[in-house]
C-alpha positions in Angstrom: 202.6 -162.7 15.3 205.3 -162.6 18.0 206.3 -159.6 20.0 209.6 -158.9 18.1 207.8 -158.6 14.8 205.2 -156.2 16.2 207.9 -153.9 17.4 209.7 -154.0 14.0 206.4 -152.9 12.3 205.8 -150.1 14.9 209.3 -148.7 14.5 209.1 -149.0 10.7 205.9 -147.0 10.6 207.2 -144.4 13.0 210.4 -144.0 10.9 208.3 -143.5 7.7 206.3 -140.8 9.3 209.4 -139.1 10.5 211.0 -139.2 7.1 207.8 -137.9 5.4 207.5 -135.0 7.8 211.2 -134.1 7.4 210.7 -134.1 3.7 207.8 -131.7 3.9 209.7 -129.3 6.1 212.6 -129.3 3.6 210.4 -128.8 0.6 208.2 -126.1 2.2 205.0 -127.7 0.8 202.9 -127.4 3.9 199.3 -128.5 3.6 196.8 -125.6 3.2 193.7 -125.3 5.3 191.1 -122.5 4.6 188.6 -121.5 7.2 185.8 -119.2 5.8 185.8 -115.8 7.4 182.0 -116.0 7.6 182.5 -118.4 10.5 183.8 -115.5 12.6 181.9 -112.6 11.1 178.8 -111.2 12.9 175.6 -111.1 11.1 175.0 -107.5 12.2 178.2 -106.4 10.5 176.8 -107.7 7.2 173.7 -105.6 7.4 174.0 -102.1 5.8 172.6 -99.3 7.9 169.7 -97.6 6.2 170.6 -93.9 5.4 167.6 -91.6 5.2 167.7 -89.0 2.5 168.0 -85.3 3.3 165.1 -83.3 1.9 165.1 -79.8 0.6 164.1 -77.2 3.1 162.3 -73.9 2.6 164.6 -71.1 3.8 162.3 -69.4 6.2 164.9 -66.9 7.3 165.0 -65.5 3.8 161.3 -64.9 3.9 159.9 -61.5 5.0 156.2 -62.0 5.8 155.5 -58.3 5.6 156.9 -58.0 2.1 155.0 -61.1 1.0 151.8 -59.6 2.5 152.2 -56.4 0.5 152.7 -58.4 -2.7 149.7 -60.5 -2.1 147.4 -57.6 -1.2 148.5 -55.9 -4.3 147.3 -58.8 -6.3 143.9 -58.9 -4.7 143.6 -55.1 -5.2 144.4 -55.7 -8.9 141.7 -58.3 -9.1 139.2 -56.0 -7.5 140.1 -53.3 -10.0 139.8 -55.6 -13.0 136.5 -57.1 -11.9 135.0 -53.7 -11.3 134.7 -53.7 -15.0 131.8 -56.0 -15.9 133.4 -56.8 -19.2 135.9 -59.0 -17.3 132.9 -61.4 -16.7 131.5 -61.2 -20.2 133.0 -64.6 -21.0 135.3 -67.2 -19.5 138.1 -66.0 -21.8 137.7 -62.4 -20.6 137.9 -63.5 -17.0 140.9 -65.7 -17.8 142.7 -62.8 -19.4 142.1 -60.6 -16.3 143.4 -63.3 -13.9 146.4 -64.3 -16.0 147.4 -60.6 -16.4 148.0 -60.7 -12.6 149.1 -64.3 -11.9 150.6 -65.4 -15.1 149.5 -67.9 -17.7 147.3 -70.7 -16.3 148.9 -74.1 -16.4 145.4 -75.6 -16.9 142.9 -73.2 -18.5 140.1 -75.6 -17.6 140.3 -74.6 -14.0 139.4 -71.0 -14.8 136.6 -72.2 -17.1 135.2 -74.3 -14.2 135.3 -71.3 -11.9 133.5 -69.2 -14.5 130.7 -71.8 -14.7 130.4 -71.9 -10.9 130.0 -68.1 -10.6 127.9 -67.7 -13.8 124.6 -67.4 -12.0 126.0 -64.4 -10.1 127.1 -62.5 -13.2 124.5 -63.4 -15.7 122.0 -60.8 -14.7 122.1 -57.0 -14.4 120.5 -57.3 -11.0 123.3 -59.5 -9.7 127.0 -59.0 -9.7 130.5 -58.8 -8.3 131.1 -57.3 -4.8 134.7 -57.9 -3.8 137.8 -60.2 -3.6 139.3 -60.5 -0.1 142.5 -62.2 1.0 142.1 -64.7 3.9 145.4 -66.5 3.8 148.8 -66.7 2.0 152.1 -68.5 2.2 154.6 -70.6 0.4 155.0 -74.3 -0.3 157.7 -76.4 -1.9 156.3 -78.1 -5.0 158.7 -80.5 -6.7 161.4 -78.8 -4.5 160.6 -75.4 -6.0 158.9 -72.6 -3.9 155.4 -71.6 -4.9 153.2 -68.9 -3.5 149.8 -69.9 -2.2 146.7 -67.7 -1.6 143.2 -68.3 -0.4 140.6 -65.6 -1.3 136.9 -65.0 -0.9 135.1 -63.8 -3.9 131.7 -62.2 -3.0 128.7 -61.7 -5.3 125.0 -60.8 -4.8 122.2 -62.5 -6.6 119.0 -60.9 -8.0 117.4 -60.8 -4.6 120.4 -59.0 -3.0 121.6 -62.1 -1.1 125.4 -62.4 -0.8 127.1 -65.5 -2.1 130.8 -66.3 -1.3 133.2 -68.6 -3.0 136.6 -69.7 -1.7 139.3 -69.6 -4.3 142.7 -71.3 -3.7 145.6 -70.3 -5.9 149.2 -71.6 -6.3 151.6 -69.6 -8.5 155.2 -68.4 -9.0 156.7 -65.6 -11.1 156.0 -67.5 -14.3 152.6 -69.1 -14.2 149.4 -69.8 -12.3 150.1 -73.4 -11.3 146.8 -74.2 -9.7 143.3 -72.7 -9.1 140.5 -74.4 -7.2 137.1 -73.0 -6.2 134.7 -74.0 -3.5 131.2 -72.9 -2.7 130.9 -70.8 0.5 133.5 -69.5 2.9 134.6 -69.6 6.5 135.8 -66.0 6.8 136.9 -65.2 10.3 139.0 -62.2 9.4 140.3 -60.9 6.1 144.0 -59.9 5.7 144.9 -56.4 4.8 148.3 -54.7 4.2 148.0 -53.0 7.6 148.4 -56.4 9.4 152.0 -55.7 10.4 152.1 -58.4 13.2 152.2 -61.1 10.5 156.0 -60.7 10.4 156.6 -63.4 13.0 158.6 -66.1 11.2 161.7 -65.3 13.3 159.6 -66.0 16.5 158.5 -69.3 15.1 162.1 -70.3 14.3 163.1 -69.6 17.9 160.2 -71.7 19.2 160.9 -74.6 16.7 164.7 -74.6 17.5 163.8 -74.9 21.2 161.4 -77.8 20.5 164.1 -79.6 18.4 166.6 -79.2 21.3 164.3 -80.4 24.0 162.5 -83.1 22.0 165.5 -84.9 20.5 166.5 -88.1 22.3 167.8 -90.8 20.0 168.7 -93.1 22.9 165.2 -92.9 24.3 163.9 -93.7 20.8 166.0 -96.9 20.6 164.8 -98.0 24.1 161.2 -97.4 23.1 161.6 -99.2 19.8 162.9 -102.3 21.6 160.0 -102.1 24.0 157.4 -101.7 21.3 157.1 -97.8 21.0 154.6 -97.2 23.8 153.7 -93.5 24.0 152.7 -93.9 27.6 156.3 -94.9 28.6 157.3 -92.9 31.7 160.5 -91.4 30.1 158.7 -90.3 27.0 155.9 -88.7 29.0 158.6 -86.7 30.9 160.1 -85.7 27.6 156.7 -84.7 26.2 156.0 -82.6 29.3 159.2 -80.7 28.9 158.1 -79.3 25.5 156.4 -75.9 25.5 153.3 -76.8 23.4 149.6 -76.2 24.1 148.6 -79.7 22.9 151.5 -82.1 22.8 149.4 -85.2 21.9 150.8 -85.2 18.3 154.4 -85.1 19.3 154.7 -88.8 19.6 154.1 -89.4 15.9 156.8 -86.9 15.0 159.2 -88.4 17.5 158.6 -91.8 16.1 159.0 -90.9 12.5 162.1 -88.8 13.0 163.6 -91.7 15.1 164.1 -89.5 18.0 166.0 -86.8 16.1 163.5 -83.9 15.4 166.1 -82.2 13.2 165.1 -84.7 10.6 161.9 -82.8 10.0 162.4 -80.5 7.0 160.3 -77.4 6.6 158.4 -77.4 3.3 156.0 -74.5 3.6 153.9 -72.1 5.7 150.5 -70.5 5.6 149.3 -67.4 7.4 145.8 -66.6 8.4 144.5 -63.7 10.4 142.0 -65.1 12.9 141.1 -62.5 15.5 142.0 -64.6 18.6 145.3 -66.4 17.6 146.7 -65.1 14.4 147.4 -68.7 13.3 150.2 -69.8 11.1 150.6 -73.4 9.8 154.1 -74.7 9.1 154.5 -77.8 7.0 157.2 -80.3 7.5 158.3 -83.5 5.7 160.0 -86.4 7.4 161.8 -89.2 5.4 160.7 -92.5 7.0 162.7 -94.6 4.5 164.7 -94.1 1.3 161.5 -93.3 -0.6 158.6 -92.8 1.9 157.9 -89.4 3.4 155.5 -88.5 6.2 154.0 -85.0 6.4 153.2 -82.9 9.5 151.5 -79.6 10.2 152.8 -77.5 13.1 150.2 -75.0 14.2 151.7 -71.8 15.7 150.0 -68.9 17.5 151.7 -65.7 16.5 150.1 -63.6 19.2 151.1 -65.9 22.0 154.4 -66.9 20.3 153.7 -70.5 21.0 153.4 -73.8 19.2 149.9 -75.0 19.6 150.0 -78.5 18.1 151.7 -81.0 15.8 149.5 -83.1 13.5 150.5 -85.9 11.1 148.7 -85.5 7.8 
């Protein structure tokens, strides 16, 4: 092919392209190109941030320990009065009636029957019998998000030889029913609780101590750093944080810090239990921590009412 023909073909093709392009411009039918947005989107933006649920909290500021104490000692006094009549132990039904008159109908009557069987050797003879019921602890717990009273008592009897036998009775109840009753052989009585123990009214002091711990112990930025590094409790920055907290034994704080993801306010109070030990006047405060949408971790915070100081934090 000679040179002149090549140039004719070239200019012909160029003219065709020009005419075609001009026609597209006039018609407005531009070719459509679609680029998926996912090409530009970050994978992180596609991930939904997990939101932990908020749990119901026991309103501690609405609780007056001294009023509760008076109510609980009244119940133990009523039991002592009822059991002073030997007819209250004449049968399991008679004992159940005496208990239910004070605490409400038993949710499971089998529990009272089992208790009767346990103490039967102590009440089956004229030479043995009932001595007393003493209160050794009381408090409140959220059960299915509803407040329930709790008590621990020591029931004392003597056998035919005059030897004393103790049984520890745990009760859980509200204004309507006796929700739970458990009995154990023996007791670990350090000091009984009486209505004269006025220093039990210390919930406000604990709230102050706990608020300060939440303030000092919360550090979400440190938590994120520790999580990236593998959550080492010996990390220098965490040890400094741990040292700043006013606690007798801070060894359990790491678990709480980890489960709350560095925000201690995500620990929700679910109960308390007062005892009257001679040296510390110990109270246990129970907290729940949501660790996922469904999972919950539980902690016990031990508080010394006499020293007005948090003793320890223990994951259950």
